[in-house]
C-alpha positions as CSV (number, residue, x, y, z in Angstrom):
1,M,0.0,0.0,0.0
2,P,1.5,3.4,-1.0
3,H,2.3,5.8,1.8
4,S,0.4,9.1,1.9
5,E,1.1,12.1,4.2
6,F,-1.5,10.6,6.5
7,T,0.1,7.2,7.0
8,I,3.4,8.9,7.6
9,V,1.9,10.8,10.5
10,A,-0.3,8.3,12.1
11,G,0.4,5.0,10.5
12,D,-2.9,3.3,9.6
13,N,-4.8,4.3,12.7
14,W,-6.2,7.8,12.7
15,Y,-8.8,6.6,15.1
16,A,-6.1,6.2,17.8
17,V,-4.9,9.7,17.2
18,L,-8.4,11.1,17.5
19,A,-9.0,9.0,20.6
20,A,-5.8,10.3,22.1
21,A,-6.7,13.9,21.4
22,A,-10.1,13.3,23.0
23,A,-8.5,11.8,26.0
24,I,-6.0,14.6,26.4
25,Y,-8.9,17.2,26.1
26,A,-11.1,15.3,28.6
27,I,-8.3,14.9,31.2
28,G,-7.4,18.6,30.8
29,F,-11.0,19.6,31.3
30,L,-11.2,17.4,34.5
31,I,-8.0,18.8,35.9
32,Y,-8.2,22.5,34.9
33,G,-11.9,22.9,34.4
34,L,-13.3,21.1,37.4
35,V,-10.8,20.0,40.0
36,F,-8.2,22.9,40.1
37,S,-9.9,25.8,38.4
38,G,-10.4,27.7,41.7
39,L,-6.8,27.1,42.7
40,W,-5.5,28.2,39.3
41,L,-7.5,31.4,39.5
42,R,-6.1,32.2,43.0
43,L,-2.5,31.4,42.0
44,S,-2.7,33.3,38.7
45,G,-4.3,36.3,40.3
46,Y,-7.2,36.4,37.8
47,T,-10.9,36.5,38.5
48,K,-13.5,34.9,36.3
49,E,-14.7,38.4,35.4
50,Q,-11.2,39.4,34.1
51,L,-11.0,36.3,31.9
52,Q,-14.5,36.7,30.5
53,P,-13.5,39.0,27.6
54,H,-11.0,36.2,26.6
55,S,-13.5,33.4,26.6
56,W,-13.6,33.4,22.8
57,K,-10.2,31.7,22.9
58,M,-11.8,28.5,24.1
59,A,-12.9,27.9,20.6
60,V,-9.2,27.2,19.7
61,S,-8.7,24.8,22.6
62,P,-9.4,21.6,20.7
63,V,-6.5,22.4,18.4
64,M,-3.9,21.9,21.2
65,P,-4.7,18.2,22.0
66,I,-5.0,17.4,18.3
67,L,-1.6,18.8,17.7
68,T,-0.2,17.0,20.7
69,A,-1.7,13.6,19.6
70,I,-0.4,14.0,16.1
71,G,3.1,15.0,17.4
72,L,3.2,12.0,19.7
73,A,2.0,9.7,16.9
74,I,4.9,11.0,14.7
75,L,7.4,10.5,17.4
76,F,6.1,7.0,18.3
77,K,6.2,6.0,14.7
78,L,9.7,7.3,14.2
79,T,11.0,5.6,17.3
80,R,9.0,2.4,16.5
81,V,7.1,2.3,19.8
82,D,5.1,-0.8,19.7
83,N,3.7,-1.3,23.2
84,L,2.1,0.8,25.9
85,A,5.0,0.7,28.3
86,M,7.4,2.2,25.7
87,G,4.8,4.7,24.7
88,V,4.3,5.9,28.3
89,L,8.1,6.0,28.8
90,L,8.7,8.1,25.7
91,A,5.8,10.4,26.6
92,V,7.1,11.0,30.1
93,Q,10.6,11.8,28.7
94,I,9.1,14.3,26.2
95,W,7.2,15.9,29.1
96,F,10.2,16.1,31.4
97,F,12.8,17.2,28.9
98,I,10.7,19.5,26.6
99,V,7.4,20.5,28.3
100,L,8.7,20.9,31.9
101,S,11.8,22.7,30.8
102,T,9.8,25.1,28.6
103,R,7.3,25.8,31.5
104,L,10.3,26.5,33.8
105,Y,11.1,29.6,31.6
106,S,7.8,31.1,32.7
107,F,8.5,30.3,36.3
108,V,12.1,31.6,36.3
109,Y,11.7,34.7,34.2
110,S,8.3,36.0,35.5
111,P,6.5,36.4,38.8
112,E,4.6,33.2,38.2
113,K,3.9,31.3,41.4
114,A,5.3,27.8,41.9
115,G,1.9,26.3,42.2
116,L,1.2,27.1,38.5
117,L,4.2,25.2,37.4
């Protein structure tokens, strides 16, 4: 079967990429929308009223987990991840060495509180 741009990104399973994006979105909603929303507001110094004019940005929010899922699919394919344990290990390494290190810039070079990290 010839390779298209789509098989290069996600192999033959776009359903897995879409399921991963939906899971990322759902977990983010639970953590940031339900469980820790009040804490995030207190630590960030914002009020719901201050954020209201920016609520239109939520329409863009599904793009983030889709890009994350596609990026992970590309990396998993390139590194030939073929089981859950290796996938989790690679994802944790990506988080630690790329995501956490990037978030540390906001913490170190701004007045961001440690709880937001």
